[in-house]
Backbone as numpy.savetxt, mean C-alpha at the origin, in Angstrom:
# Nx Ny Nz CAx CAy CAz Cx Cy Cz
7.12 4.65 -31.60 7.16 3.85 -30.37 6.11 2.75 -30.44
6.50 1.54 -30.11 5.57 0.41 -30.18 4.47 0.55 -29.14
3.38 -0.16 -29.40 2.26 -0.14 -28.46 2.69 -0.72 -27.12
2.18 -0.11 -26.06 2.49 -0.60 -24.73 1.68 -1.87 -24.45
2.27 -2.75 -23.66 1.61 -3.98 -23.26 1.36 -3.94 -21.76
0.11 -4.14 -21.37 -0.30 -4.06 -19.96 -0.90 -5.38 -19.52
-0.48 -5.87 -18.36 -1.12 -7.02 -17.75 -2.12 -6.52 -16.72
-3.39 -6.83 -16.93 -4.46 -6.45 -16.01 -4.75 -7.63 -15.10
-4.56 -7.44 -13.79 -4.71 -8.51 -12.82 -5.94 -8.24 -11.96
-6.92 -9.11 -12.04 -8.14 -8.95 -11.23 -8.09 -9.90 -10.05
-8.14 -9.33 -8.83 -8.11 -10.14 -7.61 -9.48 -10.25 -6.95
-10.39 -9.34 -7.28 -11.70 -9.30 -6.64 -12.07 -7.89 -6.29
-13.14 -7.72 -5.54 -13.55 -6.39 -5.11 -14.75 -5.86 -5.88
-15.25 -4.74 -5.43 -16.44 -4.12 -5.99 -16.31 -3.84 -7.47
-15.12 -3.44 -7.92 -14.93 -3.07 -9.31 -15.25 -4.21 -10.26
-15.18 -5.45 -9.80 -15.40 -6.59 -10.68 -16.80 -7.14 -10.69
-17.78 -6.38 -10.21 -19.15 -6.87 -10.13 -20.03 -6.23 -11.20
-20.90 -7.05 -11.80 -21.80 -6.59 -12.85 -23.17 -7.20 -12.63
-24.21 -6.48 -13.01 -25.58 -6.97 -12.82 -25.91 -8.05 -13.84
-26.36 -9.19 -13.36 -26.79 -10.27 -14.22 -28.15 -9.92 -14.84
-28.24 -9.96 -16.15 -29.46 -9.54 -16.84 -30.65 -10.41 -16.48
-30.42 -11.69 -16.18 -31.51 -12.61 -15.91 -32.04 -12.50 -14.48
-31.12 -12.35 -13.52 -31.52 -12.38 -12.11 -31.53 -11.01 -11.45
-30.82 -10.04 -12.03 -30.73 -8.72 -11.43 -29.75 -8.65 -10.28
-29.04 -9.74 -10.01 -28.06 -9.75 -8.92 -26.68 -9.41 -9.46
-25.78 -9.03 -8.54 -24.42 -8.72 -8.92 -23.60 -10.01 -9.00
-22.92 -10.18 -10.12 -22.08 -11.36 -10.32 -20.71 -10.88 -10.81
-19.66 -11.71 -10.65 -18.33 -11.30 -11.10 -18.29 -11.05 -12.61
-17.58 -10.00 -13.00 -17.42 -9.64 -14.40 -16.20 -10.34 -14.98
-16.32 -10.85 -16.21 -15.19 -11.49 -16.87 -14.39 -10.43 -17.62
-13.22 -10.10 -17.08 -12.42 -9.03 -17.66 -11.78 -9.42 -18.99
-11.91 -10.68 -19.41 -11.45 -11.05 -20.75 -12.30 -10.36 -21.82
-13.48 -9.91 -21.45 -14.33 -9.18 -22.38 -14.22 -7.68 -22.20
-13.06 -7.20 -21.76 -12.91 -5.79 -21.41 -13.10 -4.86 -22.61
-12.67 -5.28 -23.80 -12.81 -4.41 -24.96 -14.27 -4.29 -25.40
-15.04 -5.36 -25.20 -16.47 -5.29 -25.54 -17.22 -4.41 -24.54
-16.81 -4.48 -23.27 -17.47 -3.68 -22.24 -17.06 -2.22 -22.32
-15.78 -1.98 -22.63 -15.26 -0.61 -22.71 -14.57 -0.40 -24.06
-15.34 -0.24 -25.13 -14.74 -0.10 -26.46 -13.81 1.11 -26.58
-13.97 2.11 -25.69 -13.10 3.28 -25.75 -11.64 2.92 -25.47
-11.39 1.76 -24.83 -10.02 1.34 -24.58 -9.25 1.09 -25.87
-9.98 0.79 -26.96 -9.32 0.55 -28.23 -8.63 1.81 -28.75
-9.03 2.96 -28.23 -8.43 4.21 -28.68 -7.07 4.46 -28.04
-6.76 3.70 -26.97 -5.44 3.80 -26.37 -4.47 2.90 -27.14
-3.24 3.32 -27.26 -2.23 2.51 -27.94 -1.68 1.48 -26.96
-2.59 0.59 -26.54 -2.26 -0.36 -25.48 -2.81 -1.73 -25.83
-2.00 -2.75 -25.61 -2.47 -4.13 -25.70 -2.65 -4.64 -24.28
-3.83 -5.19 -24.00 -4.16 -5.61 -22.64 -4.31 -7.13 -22.58
-3.55 -7.73 -21.66 -3.71 -9.14 -21.34 -4.31 -9.23 -19.95
-5.17 -10.21 -19.73 -5.89 -10.31 -18.46 -5.48 -11.57 -17.72
-5.25 -11.41 -16.41 -5.04 -12.55 -15.52 -6.03 -12.40 -14.37
-6.89 -13.40 -14.20 -7.95 -13.30 -13.19 -7.73 -14.32 -12.08
-7.66 -13.82 -10.85 -7.64 -14.70 -9.70 -9.09 -15.12 -9.39
-9.22 -16.15 -8.62 -10.54 -16.43 -8.07 -10.90 -15.26 -7.18
-12.03 -14.56 -7.46 -12.33 -13.32 -6.73 -12.34 -13.52 -5.22
-11.68 -12.60 -4.53 -11.62 -12.64 -3.08 -12.08 -11.30 -2.53
-12.93 -11.32 -1.52 -13.29 -10.08 -0.85 -12.05 -9.54 -0.16
-11.80 -8.25 -0.30 -10.54 -7.71 0.23 -10.45 -7.83 1.75
-11.57 -8.05 2.42 -11.53 -8.28 3.86 -10.83 -9.60 4.20
-10.75 -10.49 3.22 -10.11 -11.79 3.42 -8.69 -11.85 2.87
-8.13 -10.72 2.49 -6.77 -10.70 1.94 -5.76 -11.10 3.01
-4.78 -11.89 2.60 -3.69 -12.32 3.48 -2.36 -12.10 2.74
-1.23 -12.21 3.44 0.06 -12.09 2.76 0.25 -13.11 1.64
-0.47 -14.22 1.68 -0.35 -15.20 0.61 -0.78 -14.60 -0.73
-1.78 -13.73 -0.72 -2.19 -13.05 -1.96 -1.09 -12.15 -2.46
-0.41 -11.46 -1.56 0.68 -10.56 -1.96 1.81 -11.36 -2.62
2.09 -12.54 -2.09 3.12 -13.38 -2.69 2.71 -13.81 -4.09
1.45 -14.20 -4.27 0.97 -14.60 -5.59 1.08 -13.44 -6.57
0.72 -12.24 -6.13 0.81 -11.08 -7.01 2.26 -10.80 -7.40
3.16 -10.83 -6.43 4.57 -10.56 -6.70 5.13 -11.59 -7.68
4.79 -12.85 -7.48 5.29 -13.90 -8.37 4.72 -13.76 -9.77
3.43 -13.39 -9.88 2.81 -13.20 -11.19 3.46 -12.05 -11.94
3.71 -10.95 -11.24 4.36 -9.80 -11.88 5.78 -10.16 -12.30
6.51 -10.86 -11.44 7.87 -11.28 -11.79 7.86 -12.18 -13.03
6.95 -13.15 -13.06 6.94 -14.12 -14.16 6.52 -13.49 -15.48
5.83 -12.35 -15.45 5.38 -11.69 -16.67 6.09 -10.36 -16.91
7.13 -10.11 -16.12 7.78 -8.80 -16.14 8.39 -8.46 -17.50
9.03 -9.41 -18.13 9.71 -9.13 -19.41 8.71 -8.93 -20.55
7.50 -9.44 -20.40 6.52 -9.42 -21.50 5.65 -8.18 -21.50
5.67 -7.40 -20.42 4.73 -6.28 -20.32 5.45 -5.01 -19.88
4.86 -3.88 -20.28 5.42 -2.58 -19.95 4.88 -2.03 -18.63
3.76 -2.56 -18.18 3.17 -2.10 -16.94 2.11 -3.06 -16.46
1.66 -2.86 -15.22 0.72 -3.77 -14.59 -0.36 -2.96 -13.87
-1.61 -3.41 -14.00 -2.72 -2.80 -13.28 -3.37 -3.89 -12.43
-3.47 -3.63 -11.12 -4.05 -4.60 -10.19 -5.40 -4.08 -9.71
-6.45 -4.84 -9.99 -7.79 -4.50 -9.53 -8.02 -5.19 -8.20
-8.43 -4.41 -7.19 -8.41 -4.91 -5.81 -9.56 -4.26 -5.05
-10.12 -4.95 -4.08 -11.12 -4.36 -3.20 -10.52 -3.21 -2.41
-11.34 -2.21 -2.11 -10.82 -0.98 -1.52 -10.46 -1.10 -0.05
-11.11 -2.00 0.69 -10.92 -2.01 2.14 -9.48 -2.27 2.56
-8.78 -3.13 1.85 -7.39 -3.44 2.21 -6.42 -3.13 1.08
-6.86 -2.30 0.12 -6.00 -2.01 -1.02 -4.69 -1.35 -0.61
-4.74 -0.43 0.35 -3.52 0.25 0.77 -2.54 -0.71 1.44
-3.05 -1.72 2.13 -2.16 -2.73 2.71 -1.47 -3.52 1.60
-2.25 -4.00 0.62 -1.68 -4.81 -0.45 -0.71 -4.00 -1.30
-1.10 -2.78 -1.64 -0.23 -1.94 -2.47 1.05 -1.58 -1.74
0.95 -1.29 -0.44 2.14 -1.00 0.35 3.06 -2.22 0.41
2.47 -3.39 0.63 3.27 -4.62 0.69 4.04 -4.84 -0.61
3.36 -4.68 -1.74 4.02 -4.91 -3.03 5.13 -3.89 -3.26
4.97 -2.67 -2.71 6.02 -1.67 -2.91 7.34 -2.12 -2.30
7.28 -2.88 -1.21 8.49 -3.40 -0.58 8.96 -4.70 -1.24
8.03 -5.53 -1.64 8.36 -6.86 -2.15 8.99 -6.83 -3.54
8.63 -5.84 -4.36 9.20 -5.71 -5.70 10.46 -4.87 -5.58
11.61 -5.52 -5.57 12.81 -4.87 -5.05 13.61 -4.04 -6.04
13.51 -4.30 -7.32 14.26 -3.48 -8.29 13.34 -3.13 -9.46
12.27 -2.48 -9.12 11.20 -2.19 -10.06 11.54 -0.99 -10.95
11.25 -1.13 -12.24 11.37 0.02 -13.13 10.19 0.12 -14.09
9.09 -0.56 -13.72 7.86 -0.48 -14.51 6.70 -0.15 -13.58
5.65 0.47 -14.11 4.51 0.85 -13.26 3.70 -0.37 -12.79
3.32 -0.34 -11.52 2.35 -1.27 -10.97 1.28 -0.40 -10.31
0.11 -0.32 -10.93 -0.94 0.60 -10.49 -2.10 -0.19 -9.90
-2.41 0.05 -8.63 -3.58 -0.54 -7.99 -4.77 0.40 -8.18
-5.94 -0.18 -8.41 -7.16 0.61 -8.44 -8.35 -0.28 -8.12
-9.50 0.36 -7.94 -10.74 -0.34 -7.62 -11.88 0.64 -7.77
-12.96 0.40 -7.07 -14.09 1.33 -7.16 -14.97 1.22 -5.93
-15.78 2.24 -5.74 -16.76 2.25 -4.66 -18.11 1.72 -5.15
-18.34 1.81 -6.46 -19.59 1.36 -7.07 -19.26 0.28 -8.09
-19.99 -0.84 -8.11 -19.68 -1.92 -9.05 -19.57 -1.42 -10.49
-18.67 -2.05 -11.24 -18.40 -1.60 -12.60 -19.60 -1.78 -13.52
-20.52 -2.69 -13.15 -21.70 -2.91 -13.97 -22.86 -1.98 -13.68
-22.70 -1.06 -12.72 -23.74 -0.09 -12.39 -23.52 1.16 -13.23
-24.61 1.76 -13.70 -24.53 2.85 -14.67 -23.60 3.97 -14.23
-23.69 4.41 -12.97 -22.90 5.55 -12.52 -21.64 5.13 -11.77
-21.08 4.01 -12.15 -19.88 3.49 -11.49 -18.69 4.43 -11.62
-17.88 4.48 -10.58 -16.60 5.17 -10.66 -15.52 4.23 -11.18
-15.83 2.95 -11.30 -14.86 1.96 -11.73 -14.40 2.15 -13.16
-15.28 2.62 -14.02 -14.93 2.77 -15.44 -13.78 3.75 -15.61
-13.91 4.93 -15.01 -12.86 5.94 -15.14 -11.59 5.50 -14.42
-11.74 4.90 -13.23 -10.56 4.44 -12.49 -9.78 3.41 -13.30
-10.49 2.48 -13.92 -9.85 1.42 -14.69 -9.14 1.97 -15.92
-9.84 2.78 -16.70 -9.27 3.29 -17.95 -8.05 4.18 -17.66
-8.16 5.04 -16.66 -7.04 5.94 -16.37 -5.86 5.18 -15.76
-6.13 4.18 -14.94 -5.03 3.37 -14.39 -4.27 2.68 -15.51
-4.98 2.18 -16.52 -4.31 1.55 -17.66 -3.48 2.57 -18.42
-4.04 3.76 -18.62 -3.30 4.80 -19.33 -2.02 5.20 -18.58
-2.12 5.30 -17.25 -0.94 5.66 -16.45 0.10 4.54 -16.50
-0.35 3.28 -16.41 0.58 2.16 -16.45 1.31 2.07 -17.78
0.68 2.59 -18.82 1.27 2.53 -20.16 2.09 3.76 -20.50
2.02 4.80 -19.68 2.65 6.09 -20.02 4.17 6.00 -20.02
4.78 6.47 -21.11 6.23 6.47 -21.25 6.70 7.80 -21.81
7.96 8.11 -21.57 8.51 9.34 -22.13 9.03 9.08 -23.55
9.64 10.10 -24.16 10.08 9.99 -25.54 11.14 8.91 -25.73
11.86 8.59 -24.66 12.89 7.56 -24.73 12.35 6.17 -24.42
11.05 6.08 -24.18 10.44 4.80 -23.91 10.48 4.36 -22.46
10.87 5.26 -21.56 10.94 4.93 -20.14 9.60 5.20 -19.46
9.24 4.35 -18.53 7.98 4.51 -17.81 7.97 5.83 -17.03
6.83 6.51 -17.05 6.72 7.77 -16.32 6.58 7.56 -14.82
5.97 6.45 -14.43 5.76 6.19 -12.99 6.27 4.79 -12.66
7.59 4.62 -12.54 8.17 3.29 -12.32 8.16 2.86 -10.86
7.00 2.90 -10.24 6.87 2.48 -8.85 5.48 1.91 -8.63
5.24 1.38 -7.44 3.91 0.88 -7.09 3.07 2.06 -6.63
1.92 2.23 -7.25 1.07 3.38 -6.97 -0.37 2.93 -6.81
-1.20 3.88 -6.39 -2.63 3.61 -6.21 -3.40 4.76 -6.85
-4.26 4.42 -7.81 -5.06 5.44 -8.49 -6.51 5.36 -8.05
-7.05 6.52 -7.70 -8.46 6.56 -7.30 -8.99 7.98 -7.46
-10.09 8.10 -8.19 -10.83 9.36 -8.31 -9.92 10.55 -8.60
-9.28 10.48 -9.76 -8.51 11.61 -10.31 -7.16 11.87 -9.65
-6.72 10.99 -8.77 -5.40 11.19 -8.16 -4.63 9.88 -8.08
-3.34 10.00 -8.39 -2.44 8.86 -8.28 -1.53 9.08 -7.08
-1.52 8.12 -6.16 -0.73 8.23 -4.94 0.40 7.20 -4.92
1.49 7.54 -4.24 2.46 6.51 -3.91 1.76 5.49 -3.04
1.90 4.21 -3.39 1.14 3.16 -2.71 1.33 3.18 -1.21
2.59 3.27 -0.77 2.86 3.17 0.67 2.66 4.49 1.40
2.04 5.47 0.73 1.64 6.72 1.39 0.12 6.85 1.46
-0.59 5.84 0.98 -2.04 5.95 0.84 -2.78 5.27 1.98
-3.99 5.76 2.25 -4.90 5.14 3.21 -6.33 5.38 2.75
-7.19 4.41 3.00 -8.62 4.61 2.72 -9.21 5.44 3.85
-9.87 6.55 3.50 -10.38 7.47 4.50 -11.89 7.63 4.47
-12.57 7.03 3.50 -14.02 7.16 3.45 -14.64 5.88 2.92
-15.73 5.46 3.57 -16.46 4.29 3.11 -17.52 4.64 2.08
-17.80 5.94 1.89 -18.90 6.35 1.01 -18.48 7.30 -0.10
-17.50 8.17 0.14 -17.11 9.13 -0.89 -16.37 8.43 -2.03
-16.51 8.97 -3.23 -15.81 8.38 -4.37 -14.31 8.64 -4.30
-13.91 9.76 -3.71 -12.48 10.01 -3.48 -12.11 9.41 -2.12
-12.12 8.09 -2.08 -12.03 7.36 -0.81 -10.63 7.35 -0.22
-9.62 7.61 -1.03 -8.24 7.47 -0.56 -7.57 8.83 -0.41
-6.63 8.89 0.52 -5.88 10.11 0.79 -4.38 9.76 0.90
-3.57 10.77 0.69 -2.12 10.68 0.95 -1.75 11.97 1.65
-1.95 11.98 2.96 -1.84 13.23 3.72 -0.40 13.75 3.83
0.57 12.85 3.80 1.95 13.27 4.05 2.84 13.28 2.82
2.23 13.08 1.63 3.03 13.10 0.41 2.15 13.54 -0.74
2.66 14.39 -1.63 1.83 14.90 -2.73 1.42 13.80 -3.70
0.32 14.01 -4.43 -0.06 13.04 -5.47 1.04 12.92 -6.52
1.22 11.73 -7.05 2.18 11.52 -8.13 1.63 12.05 -9.45
0.32 12.07 -9.56 -0.33 12.60 -10.76 -1.73 13.06 -10.39
-2.21 14.08 -11.10 -3.56 14.59 -10.93 -4.23 14.62 -12.29
-5.47 14.15 -12.32 -6.15 13.93 -13.59 -7.32 14.88 -13.76
-7.29 15.61 -14.85 -8.40 16.47 -15.23 -8.65 16.26 -16.71
-8.65 17.33 -17.48 -8.75 17.20 -18.92 -7.56 16.40 -19.45
-6.42 16.59 -18.82 -5.22 15.81 -19.13 -4.65 15.27 -17.84
-3.63 14.42 -17.96 -2.96 13.85 -16.79 -1.70 14.65 -16.53
-1.64 15.26 -15.35 -0.46 16.04 -14.97 0.38 15.21 -14.01
1.58 14.85 -14.46 2.49 14.05 -13.64 3.39 14.98 -12.83
3.43 14.77 -11.51 4.28 15.55 -10.62 5.65 14.90 -10.55
6.42 15.08 -11.61 7.67 14.34 -11.80 8.66 14.45 -10.64
8.80 15.61 -9.98 9.78 15.67 -8.87 9.46 14.73 -7.72
8.20 14.27 -7.63 7.80 13.43 -6.50 7.72 11.95 -6.86
8.01 11.61 -8.11 7.95 10.22 -8.56 9.32 9.58 -8.39
9.36 8.38 -7.82 10.62 7.67 -7.62 11.26 7.34 -8.96
12.57 7.42 -9.00 13.30 7.03 -10.19 13.33 5.50 -10.28
13.49 5.01 -11.49 13.58 3.56 -11.69 14.77 3.00 -10.94
14.59 1.82 -10.38 15.66 1.19 -9.62 16.61 0.44 -10.54
17.83 0.26 -10.11 18.84 -0.44 -10.92 19.39 -1.62 -10.14
19.71 -2.75 -10.82 19.40 -2.98 -12.23 17.92 -3.29 -12.41
17.38 -3.02 -13.58 15.93 -3.21 -13.74 15.58 -4.02 -14.98
16.54 -4.75 -15.53 16.21 -5.58 -16.68 15.42 -6.81 -16.27
15.66 -7.30 -15.07 14.85 -8.37 -14.50 14.35 -7.91 -13.13
13.28 -8.55 -12.67 12.67 -8.15 -11.40 13.00 -9.14 -10.31
13.49 -8.64 -9.18 13.70 -9.46 -8.01 12.54 -9.24 -7.04
12.10 -10.30 -6.40 11.02 -10.16 -5.44 11.43 -10.78 -4.11
10.85 -10.26 -3.05 11.07 -10.81 -1.71 9.73 -11.33 -1.20
9.63 -12.63 -1.05 8.35 -13.23 -0.67 8.35 -13.80 0.74
9.46 -13.62 1.46 9.52 -14.09 2.85 8.97 -12.98 3.75
7.70 -13.10 4.09 7.05 -12.12 4.95 6.77 -12.75 6.30
7.01 -12.00 7.35 6.75 -12.48 8.71 5.52 -11.78 9.24
4.45 -12.53 9.44 3.17 -11.96 9.86 3.05 -11.80 11.37
4.16 -11.90 12.10 4.09 -11.75 13.56 4.03 -10.30 13.99
3.07 -9.57 13.43 2.92 -8.14 13.68 1.52 -7.87 14.24
1.44 -6.98 15.23 0.15 -6.60 15.80 0.04 -5.08 15.85
-1.20 -4.59 15.80 -1.48 -3.16 15.95 -2.13 -2.95 17.30
-1.58 -2.02 18.08 -2.16 -1.67 19.38 -2.47 -0.18 19.36
-3.72 0.16 19.51 -4.15 1.55 19.49 -4.48 1.99 20.91
-3.79 3.02 21.36 -4.06 3.49 22.72 -5.29 4.39 22.74
-5.93 4.47 23.89 -7.15 5.27 24.04 -7.34 5.60 25.51
-8.03 6.68 25.82 -8.30 7.01 27.22 -9.08 5.88 27.90
-8.60 5.45 29.03 -9.26 4.36 29.73 -8.60 3.01 29.53
-7.55 2.97 28.69 -6.82 1.72 28.50 -6.21 1.29 29.83
-6.53 0.08 30.25 -6.07 -0.38 31.57 -4.79 -1.20 31.45
-4.09 -1.30 32.57 -2.84 -2.05 32.58 -3.04 -3.51 32.20
-4.03 -4.23 32.77 -4.17 -5.65 32.40 -4.43 -5.85 30.91
-5.27 -5.00 30.33 -5.58 -5.14 28.90 -4.36 -4.81 28.05
-3.65 -3.74 28.42 -2.47 -3.35 27.65 -1.41 -4.45 27.71
-1.15 -4.97 28.88 -0.16 -6.03 29.01 -0.59 -7.28 28.24
-1.88 -7.57 28.25 -2.37 -8.74 27.51 -2.14 -8.57 26.01
-2.36 -7.34 25.49 -2.14 -7.09 24.07 -0.68 -7.22 23.71
0.21 -6.77 24.60 1.63 -6.83 24.31 2.19 -8.25 24.40
1.49 -9.12 25.11 2.03 -10.46 25.36 1.37 -11.53 24.51
0.74 -11.16 23.39 0.13 -12.14 22.50 1.21 -13.09 21.98
1.03 -14.40 22.08 2.05 -15.34 21.59 2.35 -15.13 20.11
3.62 -15.21 19.76 4.01 -15.11 18.36 4.27 -13.71 17.85
3.98 -12.70 18.65 4.18 -11.32 18.21 5.66 -10.97 18.25
6.17 -10.49 17.12 7.57 -10.06 17.03 7.71 -8.55 16.90
6.62 -7.90 16.50 6.65 -6.45 16.34 5.26 -5.89 16.56
5.22 -4.68 17.10 3.95 -4.01 17.41 3.96 -2.62 16.79
2.89 -2.31 16.08 2.66 -0.94 15.62 1.81 -0.27 16.67
2.39 0.69 17.39 1.70 1.38 18.48 1.12 2.68 17.93
-0.20 2.75 17.83 -0.86 3.96 17.35 -1.09 4.90 18.52
-0.37 6.03 18.51 -0.40 6.97 19.62 -1.15 8.24 19.23
-1.25 9.15 20.20 -1.94 10.41 19.97 -1.02 11.41 19.26
-1.62 12.28 18.47 -0.92 13.45 17.94 0.46 13.16 17.39
1.46 13.87 17.92 2.83 13.76 17.42 3.59 12.62 18.09
2.87 11.56 18.44 3.52 10.39 19.04 3.45 10.35 20.54
2.38 10.88 21.10 2.25 10.96 22.56 1.46 9.79 23.13
1.77 9.45 24.37 1.13 8.32 25.04 1.14 8.57 26.54
0.41 7.77 27.32 0.40 7.95 28.78 1.80 7.89 29.37
1.98 8.62 30.47 3.29 8.64 31.15 3.27 7.81 32.44
2.16 7.11 32.70 2.11 6.28 33.91 3.23 5.24 33.88
3.79 4.96 35.01 4.92 4.04 35.06 4.55 2.65 34.58
3.32 2.20 34.89 2.93 0.85 34.44 2.94 0.75 32.92
2.56 1.84 32.24 2.51 1.84 30.78 3.91 1.73 30.20
4.82 2.58 30.68 6.19 2.57 30.18 6.93 1.30 30.60
6.63 0.81 31.79 7.26 -0.42 32.26 6.86 -1.60 31.38
5.59 -1.65 30.99 5.12 -2.73 30.12 5.84 -2.69 28.77
6.05 -1.49 28.25 6.77 -1.35 26.98 8.23 -1.77 27.13
8.88 -1.34 28.21 10.28 -1.71 28.42 10.43 -3.23 28.51
9.48 -3.88 29.17 9.56 -5.33 29.34 9.41 -6.05 28.01
8.45 -5.62 27.18 8.23 -6.32 25.91 9.40 -6.06 24.96
9.96 -4.86 24.99 11.12 -4.56 24.14 12.35 -5.35 24.61
12.49 -5.52 25.92 13.59 -6.32 26.46 13.49 -7.78 26.02
12.28 -8.25 25.73 12.08 -9.62 25.23 12.41 -9.74 23.75
12.75 -8.63 23.11 13.11 -8.67 21.69 12.03 -8.21 20.75
10.87 -7.84 21.27 9.78 -7.34 20.41 10.09 -5.91 19.98
9.89 -5.63 18.71 10.09 -4.28 18.18 8.77 -3.51 18.29
8.82 -2.29 18.79 7.63 -1.44 18.91 7.88 -0.18 18.08
6.98 0.06 17.11 7.10 1.21 16.23 5.94 2.16 16.51
6.27 3.42 16.72 5.29 4.44 17.08 4.80 5.18 15.83
3.49 5.11 15.56 2.88 5.89 14.48 1.71 6.68 15.06
1.37 7.77 14.41 0.29 8.60 14.91 -1.08 8.10 14.47
-2.07 8.28 15.34 -3.45 7.96 14.99 -4.03 8.99 14.01
-3.41 10.15 13.90 -3.93 11.21 13.04 -3.79 10.84 11.57
-4.65 11.41 10.74 -4.60 11.14 9.31 -3.32 11.67 8.69
-2.88 12.82 9.15 -1.66 13.42 8.63 -0.73 13.82 9.74
0.50 14.14 9.37 1.47 14.56 10.36 2.45 13.45 10.69
3.38 13.76 11.58 4.47 12.85 11.86 4.68 12.68 13.36
5.25 11.54 13.72 5.65 11.29 15.10 6.95 12.03 15.38
7.00 12.72 16.52 8.22 13.39 16.97 8.33 13.16 18.47
9.08 12.16 18.84 9.13 11.76 20.25 10.02 12.66 21.09
10.59 13.69 20.50 11.38 14.66 21.25 10.60 15.92 21.58
9.35 15.97 21.11 8.58 17.21 21.21 7.96 17.41 22.59
7.38 16.35 23.14 6.70 16.44 24.44 7.23 15.37 25.39
7.05 15.60 26.67 7.49 14.62 27.66 6.84 13.27 27.44
5.57 13.28 27.01 4.85 12.01 26.80 5.48 11.18 25.69
6.06 11.85 24.70 6.74 11.12 23.63 8.14 10.69 24.04
8.80 11.53 24.82 10.16 11.20 25.26 10.18 9.96 26.12
9.10 9.73 26.86 9.02 8.52 27.67 9.05 7.27 26.79
8.38 7.33 25.64 8.40 6.20 24.71 9.79 6.00 24.12
10.42 7.10 23.73 11.77 7.01 23.17 12.73 6.39 24.16
12.67 6.83 25.41 13.58 6.31 26.43 13.30 4.85 26.76
12.06 4.42 26.48 11.72 3.01 26.72 12.21 2.10 25.60
12.66 2.70 24.49 13.17 1.91 23.36 12.22 1.78 22.20
11.15 2.58 22.20 10.20 2.57 21.09 10.82 3.26 19.88
10.61 2.69 18.69 11.16 3.23 17.44 10.17 4.22 16.84
10.66 5.37 16.41 9.80 6.35 15.76 9.44 5.89 14.36
8.14 5.93 14.05 7.68 5.61 12.71 7.62 6.83 11.82
8.03 7.99 12.35 8.00 9.25 11.59 6.60 9.45 10.99
6.50 9.58 9.67 5.17 9.82 9.08 4.65 8.60 8.32
5.04 7.41 8.76 4.51 6.18 8.18 3.00 6.09 8.39
2.28 5.60 7.38 0.90 5.20 7.59 0.90 3.88 8.35
-0.21 3.56 8.98 -0.31 2.27 9.66 -0.12 1.14 8.66
-0.71 1.28 7.46 -0.60 0.24 6.44 0.86 0.01 6.05
1.60 1.10 5.87 3.01 0.97 5.50 3.83 0.41 6.65
3.50 0.81 7.89 4.24 0.31 9.05 4.07 -1.20 9.18
2.85 -1.68 9.04 2.58 -3.12 9.18 3.31 -3.90 8.10
3.17 -3.48 6.84 3.76 -4.26 5.75 5.27 -4.12 5.70
5.80 -2.97 6.08 7.25 -2.83 6.13 7.83 -3.73 7.21
7.17 -3.82 8.35 7.64 -4.72 9.41 7.62 -6.17 8.93
6.55 -6.58 8.24 6.49 -7.95 7.72 7.64 -8.22 6.76
7.92 -7.24 5.90 9.00 -7.37 4.92 10.36 -7.42 5.61
10.61 -6.49 6.52 11.92 -6.40 7.17 12.15 -7.62 8.07
11.15 -8.02 8.85 11.30 -9.20 9.70 11.54 -10.45 8.87
10.92 -10.51 7.69 11.08 -11.67 6.83 12.48 -11.83 6.28
13.27 -10.77 6.32 14.65 -10.85 5.82 15.60 -11.47 6.84
15.10 -11.65 8.08 15.84 -12.36 9.13 17.25 -11.77 9.36
17.29 -10.45 9.49 18.53 -9.77 9.80 18.74 -9.73 11.31
19.91 -9.26 11.73 20.13 -9.05 13.15 19.20 -7.95 13.64
19.03 -7.85 14.96 18.14 -6.82 15.50 18.63 -5.43 15.10
19.93 -5.21 15.15 20.47 -3.89 14.80 20.20 -3.56 13.34
20.40 -4.53 12.44 20.14 -4.30 11.02 18.66 -4.09 10.76
17.82 -4.82 11.47 16.38 -4.68 11.31 15.94 -3.28 11.74
16.42 -2.82 12.88 16.06 -1.49 13.36 16.55 -0.42 12.40
17.73 -0.61 11.84 18.27 0.36 10.89 17.40 0.45 9.64
16.92 -0.69 9.14 16.05 -0.71 7.97 14.72 -0.01 8.26
14.23 -0.19 9.48 12.96 0.44 9.85 13.08 1.96 9.92
14.24 2.44 10.31 14.42 3.87 10.51 14.70 4.62 9.21
15.06 3.89 8.14 15.42 4.51 6.88 14.33 4.28 5.84
14.12 5.26 4.94 13.16 5.02 3.85 13.70 3.99 2.88
12.89 2.99 2.57 13.27 1.96 1.61 12.66 2.26 0.25
11.37 2.60 0.23 10.66 2.86 -1.01 9.88 4.19 -0.94
10.49 5.18 -0.27 9.85 6.48 -0.19 8.68 6.53 0.76
8.62 5.57 1.69 7.49 5.50 2.61 7.62 6.45 3.79
8.84 6.99 4.00 9.10 7.93 5.08 9.66 9.21 4.47
9.23 10.35 4.98 9.78 11.61 4.50 11.21 11.78 5.00
12.04 12.36 4.15 13.43 12.57 4.54 14.28 12.81 3.32
15.57 12.86 3.54 16.50 13.19 2.46 16.62 12.07 1.45
16.27 10.84 1.83 16.52 9.70 0.96 15.28 9.28 0.18
14.45 10.25 -0.25 13.25 9.91 -1.00 13.57 9.08 -2.24
14.57 9.47 -2.95 14.78 8.88 -4.26 16.03 8.02 -4.31
């Protein structure tokens, strides 16, 4: 089997920082020197090409970056067997989730990773994250097929489906979790791939199609005790909003006051889509379970099931960008597109 070819894409983030020997300050690392910095990579049967964006703090990430990433992967798709995207951790789950929807007939690995400690610091977690992400992106079976032909996120010994991941810690090295879906791979002495949970390659997959029409008219509204009617109505009436991710309590519960439900009915009647996701780290929305959830269902709120907030936001941007009828849009939201919702249609 020929050596795998990997495109390493650096967008910015902590993983790309190294201590300058002269000043002692952290400066961006040039990943074109990756073999000199990490000579152990030569032991992998992998050829690495590097594409470096002007480094951006992940707090400043916008959908425009996602479009650039999708276009870069499309333009280099035939030349490489897999892709590794280095990204800041704060918004990595948003970017990785977005790419999972935008890359429409993917059959090669796209692995996002980063680090909590700069790669130039002695005890960095970036070194292991980077090397293992490259190994996973290059992994193929005996027939030469990619083992993980989907968009994923690797961090601290676990590989997650991108649109099932969320950052859960600002300090721990295992900063990411996937509460509602098992890891795609777990790394110890060897890499154990959980094959039953990995998406099959999409067809046709000889060329890559991308969807770059994203509609950013999406807002997140998180309910909390003490939320008043004027504030709630003001949040729902922000100009330009076409869809709202409503973060509710527990299994999708919210206040039952008439003003609350009336405000939702009014905004939905104006054509705004409201998707209900839970504030909890794990679990699913079930609007038939309690009276407080049934009120939302009867008002026309769409169940997000076990979507993460990151997946809900980026899926809405993707679906709205396709400019379908309201009925078609709602149908797309209710069905799993890339394994982002639990159900019979995982694969």
